[in-house]
C-alpha positions in Angstrom: 96.0 126.9 72.6 95.6 128.3 75.9 96.8 127.0 79.4 93.3 126.2 80.4 92.8 123.9 77.4 96.1 122.3 78.1 95.4 121.8 82.0 92.3 120.3 81.3 93.5 118.0 78.6 96.1 117.1 81.3 93.5 116.3 83.8 91.1 114.3 81.8 94.1 112.3 80.8 95.1 111.4 84.2 91.6 110.5 85.1 91.2 108.1 82.0 94.4 106.9 82.9 93.2 106.0 86.3 90.0 104.4 84.4 92.4 102.0 82.3 94.3 100.9 85.3 91.2 100.1 87.4 89.5 98.1 84.4 93.0 96.2 83.9 92.9 95.4 87.5 89.6 94.2 87.5 90.2 91.8 84.4 92.9 90.5 86.1 91.7 90.0 89.5 88.6 88.5 88.3 89.4 85.7 85.8 85.9 83.7 86.9 83.9 86.6 85.2 81.9 85.9 82.3 82.5 86.9 78.9 80.2 89.2 78.9 81.7 91.2 81.9 85.0 90.7 79.9 83.4 92.4 77.0 82.1 95.2 78.7 85.5 95.7 80.7 87.5 95.8 77.6 85.2 98.1 75.8 85.7 100.4 78.8 89.5 100.4 78.4 89.3 100.7 74.7 86.9 103.9 75.3 89.4 105.0 77.7 92.4 104.8 75.7 90.8 106.2 72.3 89.9 109.0 74.7 93.5 109.8 75.5 94.4 109.6 71.8 92.0 112.3 70.9 93.0 114.2 73.9 96.8 114.4 72.9 96.6 117.0 70.2 95.7 119.5 72.7 99.1 118.9 74.7 
């Protein structure tokens, strides 16, 4: 595995982590949001988490 792939994986994981944090904050700060909005945010968070799990093999 090259250093370039390792570095890119780390950058992507950091970005996905920021997305997870933002999504969770939005959920926690918007209890009045509709169920549809909450479902979209939960899907977004799940996508970010799955992406991180797929990238771990490159570390």
